[in-house]
C-alpha positions in Angstrom: 134.9 116.5 52.4 137.4 114.4 54.3 136.5 112.2 57.2 138.2 114.5 59.6 136.3 117.5 58.5 133.0 115.6 58.7 133.7 114.6 62.3 134.5 118.2 63.2 131.3 119.6 61.7 129.3 116.9 63.6 131.0 117.9 66.8 130.3 121.6 66.2 126.6 120.8 65.5 126.4 118.8 68.8 128.0 121.6 70.8 125.6 124.1 69.2 122.7 122.0 70.4 124.1 121.9 73.9 124.5 125.7 74.0 121.6 127.9 72.9 121.1 131.7 73.4 118.8 132.9 76.3 115.4 134.0 75.0 113.2 135.5 77.6 113.7 135.4 81.4 114.4 131.6 81.7 116.1 128.9 79.8 113.9 126.2 78.3 113.4 122.9 80.2 116.6 120.8 80.4 118.9 123.9 80.1 120.5 126.2 82.7 122.0 129.7 82.4 125.8 130.1 82.3 126.3 133.4 84.1 129.7 134.0 82.4 128.6 133.6 78.8 124.9 134.4 79.3 124.0 131.3 77.2 121.7 128.4 78.1 123.7 125.2 78.5 122.2 121.7 78.3 122.0 119.7 81.6 123.5 116.2 81.7 120.3 114.1 81.5 121.3 111.6 84.2 121.7 114.4 86.7 118.2 115.7 86.2 115.9 115.0 89.1 112.6 113.4 88.2 109.6 114.7 90.1 107.8 111.9 91.9 104.1 111.6 91.3 101.9 110.1 94.0 99.8 107.3 92.8 96.4 107.0 94.2 95.1 103.5 94.2 92.0 103.2 92.0 88.9 101.8 93.6 87.9 98.3 92.6 84.9 98.0 90.4 83.1 95.6 92.7 83.3 98.0 95.6 79.8 98.1 96.9 80.2 99.0 100.6 80.7 102.7 101.2 80.9 103.1 105.0 81.3 101.2 108.2 77.5 101.4 108.7 77.0 99.2 105.7 79.2 96.4 107.2 77.5 96.7 110.6 74.1 96.4 108.9 75.1 93.4 106.9 76.5 91.6 110.0 73.4 92.5 112.1 71.0 91.3 109.4 72.9 88.1 108.9 73.0 87.5 112.7 69.2 88.1 112.8 68.8 85.4 110.1 68.0 87.5 107.0 71.0 86.7 104.8 72.1 83.1 105.6 70.9 79.8 104.4 68.7 78.3 107.2 69.0 74.7 105.9 72.8 74.7 106.6 72.3 75.6 110.3 70.9 72.2 111.2 68.1 72.4 113.8 69.3 75.5 115.7 68.0 78.1 113.2 65.1 79.2 115.4 67.4 79.4 118.4 69.8 81.6 116.5 66.9 83.8 115.4 65.6 83.9 119.0 62.2 82.6 117.8 62.4 79.1 119.3 59.6 78.4 121.8 61.7 76.6 124.4 64.8 78.9 124.0 63.4 82.4 123.6 66.1 85.2 123.7 68.8 82.5 123.9 71.5 84.5 122.1 72.3 88.1 123.3 73.7 90.2 120.5 73.6 93.7 122.0 77.4 94.1 122.3 78.7 92.7 119.0 82.4 93.2 118.4 82.2 94.1 114.7 85.9 94.7 114.4 86.9 91.2 115.5 84.3 89.6 113.2 85.5 91.7 110.2 89.2 90.9 110.9 88.9 87.1 111.6 86.3 86.3 108.9 87.9 88.4 106.1 85.1 90.8 105.7 86.3 93.7 103.4 85.0 96.8 101.7 86.6 95.5 98.5 84.5 92.3 98.7 81.1 92.1 97.1 78.0 92.0 99.3 77.6 88.3 98.5 81.2 87.5 99.5 80.8 89.2 102.8 77.5 87.5 103.6 79.2 84.1 102.8 82.0 85.0 105.2 79.6 86.0 107.9 77.7 82.8 107.3 80.9 80.9 108.3 80.8 82.9 111.5 77.1 81.8 112.0 78.2 78.1 111.5 80.7 78.6 114.3 78.0 79.9 116.6 75.6 77.1 115.6 78.1 74.4 116.6 78.4 76.0 120.1 74.6 76.1 120.4 74.4 72.4 119.4 76.9 71.5 122.1 74.7 73.3 124.7 71.6 71.4 123.4 73.5 68.1 123.7 74.5 68.9 127.3 71.0 69.8 128.2 69.6 66.6 126.7 72.4 64.5 128.2 71.7 65.9 131.7 68.0 65.3 131.4 68.6 61.7 130.2 71.0 61.1 133.0 68.6 62.3 135.7 65.6 60.6 134.2 67.5 57.3 134.1 68.5 57.7 137.7 64.8 58.1 138.7 63.7 55.1 136.6 66.4 52.6 137.4 66.9 50.5 140.6 70.3 50.6 142.3 71.0 47.1 141.2 70.4 48.1 137.6 72.7 51.0 138.1 75.3 48.6 139.5 75.1 46.3 136.5 75.3 49.2 134.1 78.1 51.0 136.0 80.3 51.3 132.9 77.5 53.2 131.1 77.2 55.7 133.9 80.9 56.3 134.0 81.0 56.9 130.2 78.0 59.1 130.3 79.5 61.3 133.1 82.9 61.5 131.3 81.1 62.6 128.1 79.1 65.3 129.9 82.3 66.6 131.6 84.1 66.9 128.2 81.1 68.7 126.7 80.8 71.1 129.6 84.5 71.9 129.4 84.1 72.6 125.7 81.0 74.8 126.5 83.1 76.9 129.0 85.7 77.5 126.3 82.9 78.3 123.8 81.4 80.9 126.1 84.8 82.7 126.3 85.2 82.6 122.6 81.7 84.0 122.0 82.4 86.7 124.5 85.4 88.0 122.5 82.9 88.5 119.5 80.4 90.2 121.8 78.0 87.2 121.6 76.5 85.8 124.9 74.2 82.9 125.8 71.4 84.2 128.0 72.4 83.8 131.6 69.0 82.2 132.6 69.7 79.2 130.3 73.2 78.7 131.8 71.6 78.9 135.3 69.1 76.2 134.3 71.9 74.0 133.1 73.7 74.4 136.4 70.5 73.5 138.3 70.4 70.3 136.2 74.0 69.7 137.0 73.3 70.1 140.7 70.5 67.5 140.5 72.8 65.1 138.7 75.6 65.6 141.2 73.1 64.9 144.1 72.1 61.7 142.3 75.8 60.7 141.9 76.4 61.3 145.6 73.5 59.0 146.5 74.7 56.3 144.0 78.2 56.5 145.4 76.9 56.1 149.0 74.4 53.3 148.2 76.7 51.2 145.9 80.1 52.2 147.3 81.1 53.4 143.8 83.4 56.3 142.9 81.6 58.1 140.2 83.1 61.6 139.3 81.0 64.7 139.9 80.0 66.8 136.9 81.6 70.3 136.8 79.5 73.4 136.5 79.1 75.9 133.6 80.9 79.1 134.2 78.5 82.0 133.9 79.9 84.9 131.8 78.0 88.1 132.4 77.7 91.2 130.2 79.4 94.1 132.0 78.0 97.6 131.5 81.6 98.9 131.1 82.3 96.6 128.2 79.0 97.7 126.5 80.1 101.4 126.8 83.7 100.7 125.6 82.3 98.8 122.6 80.1 101.7 121.6 83.0 104.2 122.0 85.3 101.9 119.8 82.7 101.6 117.1 82.1 105.4 117.0 85.8 106.2 116.9 86.4 103.7 114.1 83.6 105.2 112.1 85.1 108.7 112.5 88.5 107.4 111.5 87.1 105.8 108.3 85.2 109.0 107.5 88.4 111.1 107.8 90.5 108.7 105.7 87.9 108.7 102.9 87.8 112.5 102.9 91.6 112.6 102.6 91.6 110.2 99.7 89.0 112.3 97.9 90.9 115.5 98.5 94.0 113.9 97.0 
């Protein structure tokens, strides 16, 4: 057989594969009916449309949290002191647990903004329980620093007023630089505390109002002492600014409850949709 005849036979075989007789009602996959010849003709493969298949993300193996209730419970238990390392919290552990004798019910946690804690401290359902507890512990460290600042202010004001009662005016005059530095340091710490109270409010954490009021009473006493010192010694000591009281509003409590309920409903519906897919 010549080369020309071989090429023709190969071409005939290829065309036969591209055109096959119709058997049954429909052509086989990849073919379409030619209405004129009644034969099934092969589609051009690049023109075939591929059907898209939706890929459902497989759940991670370490997925241990099943609902929003689990996250809320872990955060609540950690805030109550069940899941974090007490030794890392310095000397304010009992205050954070609300079991300290001199600071009972110091921290109010009835209006916790779980969504903000979850977002800012990288608490995820895909994390293991241990990872989430570690992240919440970082949140606890943040609170402990703010409580320590309160304690330092409380002790500083007590020391300032006790020194005023113990010292003569001539001693105060000779140690005027100490008094100026002490007042400046208290002002810085109180400004920081006012910022701390705002930040804690965003997380739904509040320092009990009665302790802030006690602090302001101490500040008033110290300011009265400063007034007398300025009059007696003709000095110009700066007055100490007060702590701004942030109260828990009933409306914010209601809105927080509504937000948490709606978010739980949303999570439930999304999980149902994923399961149905």
